[in-house]
C-alpha positions as CSV (number, residue, x, y, z in Angstrom):
1,M,-55.0,-27.3,4.8
2,N,-53.0,-26.8,8.0
3,Q,-51.7,-30.2,9.2
4,K,-50.2,-31.0,12.5
5,T,-47.4,-33.5,12.7
6,N,-45.2,-34.9,15.4
7,E,-42.6,-36.1,12.9
8,V,-40.3,-33.3,11.7
9,D,-37.5,-35.4,10.2
10,G,-39.3,-35.9,6.9
11,I,-40.4,-32.3,6.4
12,T,-39.2,-30.7,3.2
13,V,-39.5,-27.0,2.4
14,S,-39.1,-24.8,-0.6
15,S,-36.1,-22.6,-1.1
16,A,-38.2,-19.6,-0.2
17,V,-39.3,-21.1,3.1
18,L,-35.8,-22.0,4.0
19,Q,-34.5,-18.6,3.1
20,S,-37.1,-17.1,5.4
21,I,-36.3,-19.4,8.3
22,L,-32.5,-18.9,8.0
23,G,-32.5,-15.3,6.9
24,L,-30.5,-16.0,3.8
25,T,-30.8,-15.1,0.1
26,D,-31.7,-17.6,-2.6
27,R,-28.2,-17.4,-3.9
28,R,-26.7,-18.2,-0.4
29,V,-29.0,-21.1,0.0
30,R,-27.8,-22.5,-3.3
31,Q,-24.2,-22.0,-2.3
32,L,-24.6,-23.7,1.0
33,A,-26.4,-26.6,-0.7
34,Q,-23.5,-27.0,-3.1
35,E,-21.1,-27.0,-0.1
36,G,-23.2,-29.7,1.5
37,T,-24.3,-27.6,4.5
38,I,-27.9,-27.4,3.5
39,V,-29.5,-30.7,2.4
40,R,-31.2,-30.6,-0.9
41,V,-33.8,-33.4,-1.4
42,S,-34.9,-32.4,-4.9
43,R,-34.9,-29.4,-7.1
44,G,-36.0,-26.5,-5.0
45,K,-36.8,-28.7,-2.0
46,Y,-34.7,-29.0,1.1
47,S,-34.8,-31.1,4.2
48,L,-35.9,-28.7,7.0
49,V,-34.4,-30.4,10.1
50,S,-31.1,-31.5,8.5
51,S,-30.6,-28.2,6.8
52,V,-31.3,-26.1,10.0
53,Q,-29.1,-28.4,12.1
54,N,-26.2,-28.3,9.6
55,Y,-26.6,-24.6,9.2
56,V,-26.4,-24.0,13.0
57,T,-23.3,-26.2,13.2
58,Y,-21.8,-24.4,10.3
59,I,-22.4,-21.0,12.0
60,K,-20.9,-22.2,15.3
61,T,-17.8,-23.6,13.7
62,T,-17.3,-20.5,11.5
63,K,-17.7,-18.2,14.5
64,E,-15.4,-20.4,16.7
65,T,-12.7,-20.4,14.0
66,A,-12.9,-16.7,13.6
67,E,-12.8,-16.0,17.3
68,T,-10.0,-18.5,18.2
69,P,-6.8,-16.4,18.3
70,K,-3.8,-17.9,16.7
71,K,-1.5,-19.2,19.3
72,L,1.6,-17.1,19.5
73,D,4.8,-18.9,18.9
74,Y,7.7,-17.3,20.7
75,E,10.3,-18.4,18.2
76,D,8.3,-17.1,15.2
77,E,7.7,-13.8,16.9
78,R,11.4,-13.5,17.9
79,A,12.4,-14.3,14.3
80,L,10.0,-11.7,13.0
81,H,11.3,-9.2,15.5
82,E,14.9,-9.9,14.5
83,R,14.0,-9.7,10.8
84,I,12.4,-6.3,11.3
85,K,15.4,-5.0,13.3
86,R,17.7,-6.2,10.6
87,E,15.7,-4.4,7.9
88,K,15.6,-1.3,10.0
89,S,19.4,-1.4,10.4
90,E,19.9,-2.0,6.7
91,L,17.7,1.0,5.9
92,T,19.5,3.2,8.5
93,L,22.8,2.1,7.0
94,K,21.7,3.0,3.4
95,L,20.4,6.3,4.8
96,M,23.8,7.0,6.4
97,K,25.7,6.1,3.2
98,G,23.4,8.3,1.1
99,E,22.0,5.4,-0.8
100,L,18.5,6.1,0.5
101,H,16.9,9.5,1.0
102,K,14.1,10.6,3.3
103,T,11.0,11.9,1.7
104,E,11.2,15.3,3.4
105,D,14.8,15.7,2.2
106,V,13.9,14.9,-1.4
107,E,10.8,17.2,-1.2
108,R,12.9,20.1,0.2
109,V,15.6,19.8,-2.5
110,M,13.2,19.3,-5.4
111,N,11.1,22.3,-4.2
112,D,14.2,24.5,-4.0
113,M,15.4,23.3,-7.4
114,L,12.0,23.8,-9.1
115,T,11.4,27.2,-7.5
116,N,14.8,28.4,-8.7
117,F,14.1,27.0,-12.2
118,R,10.7,28.7,-12.2
119,S,12.2,32.0,-11.3
120,K,14.8,31.8,-14.0
121,V,12.2,30.9,-16.7
122,L,9.9,33.7,-15.6
123,S,12.8,36.2,-15.7
124,I,13.7,35.4,-19.3
125,P,11.3,37.9,-20.9
126,S,12.4,40.8,-18.7
127,K,16.1,39.9,-19.3
128,V,15.9,39.4,-23.0
129,A,13.4,42.0,-24.1
130,P,15.7,45.0,-23.7
131,R,18.4,43.3,-25.6
132,L,16.1,42.3,-28.5
133,I,14.3,45.7,-28.9
134,Y,16.5,46.9,-31.8
135,K,17.3,43.5,-33.3
136,D,15.6,42.5,-36.5
137,D,17.6,39.4,-37.4
138,V,15.5,36.3,-36.5
139,N,18.5,34.1,-36.1
140,N,20.1,36.6,-33.7
141,I,16.9,36.9,-31.7
142,Q,16.5,33.1,-31.6
143,D,20.1,32.7,-30.4
144,T,19.7,35.2,-27.6
145,I,16.5,33.5,-26.4
146,E,18.1,30.1,-26.6
147,I,21.1,31.2,-24.5
148,E,18.7,32.3,-21.7
149,V,16.6,29.1,-21.9
150,V,19.7,26.9,-21.7
151,E,20.9,29.0,-18.7
152,A,17.6,28.3,-17.0
153,L,17.7,24.6,-17.8
154,Q,21.2,24.5,-16.3
155,E,19.5,24.9,-12.9
156,L,17.9,21.4,-13.4
157,S,21.1,19.8,-14.7
158,E,23.2,20.8,-11.6
159,Y,22.4,17.7,-9.7
160,D,24.3,17.4,-6.4
161,P,23.6,14.1,-4.6
162,S,24.9,15.7,-1.3
163,L,21.8,17.9,-1.3
164,F,19.7,14.9,-0.6
165,Y,21.7,13.6,2.3
166,S,20.0,13.7,5.7
167,D,21.7,14.8,8.9
168,E,22.5,11.2,9.6
169,Y,24.7,10.9,6.5
170,V,28.2,9.5,7.1
171,D,30.8,9.3,4.3
172,V,32.3,5.8,4.3
173,E,35.2,4.8,2.2
174,D,35.0,1.4,0.4
175,G,36.2,-1.4,2.7
176,E,35.7,0.8,5.8
177,K,33.6,-0.7,8.6
178,I,31.0,1.4,10.4
179,E,31.1,1.0,14.1
180,E,27.9,0.3,15.9
181,T,26.6,3.3,17.8
182,N,25.3,3.1,21.4
183,S,21.7,3.6,20.2
184,T,22.0,0.6,17.9
185,K,23.4,-1.5,20.7
186,E,20.6,-0.4,23.1
187,D,18.0,-1.5,20.5
188,S,19.2,-5.1,20.5
């Protein structure tokens, strides 16, 4: 059964043998065959030498392509750096004008607002109960409760944009130019 041969060019192997030699799955062998890396001779039969040689070349070129760092282009990097600086300046300007808010400022204001609202809502029963104890008119009771609820809701409607401004906020009139600060000039 075992045959020895000096000619390896004509040897064909099954998919299972090729999988074992290359350490691949059946599906990967079929993919590489479709791509032309592995040489299929007939259904389920592959040329051993050509397939192994092509696979080794494929692995080498794939590894070299992955390891070759992209050559840095000074002009591209400088343009990218300038674009980032411009975006940073635009965001800083929006922050200064109050058109953009920092997360921590929004969180602080909203926490304060909701805490006050919660307190007002939770105080409604204790504020209203003594006034309602001797009332027996449903409409009168409903009106009293509604007044307190509306007062609590008033807390949420009192939006003041200046509460969201950061320490860097600057009030700029329309048409007014903002002078560059030293820190902005030093960044350039």
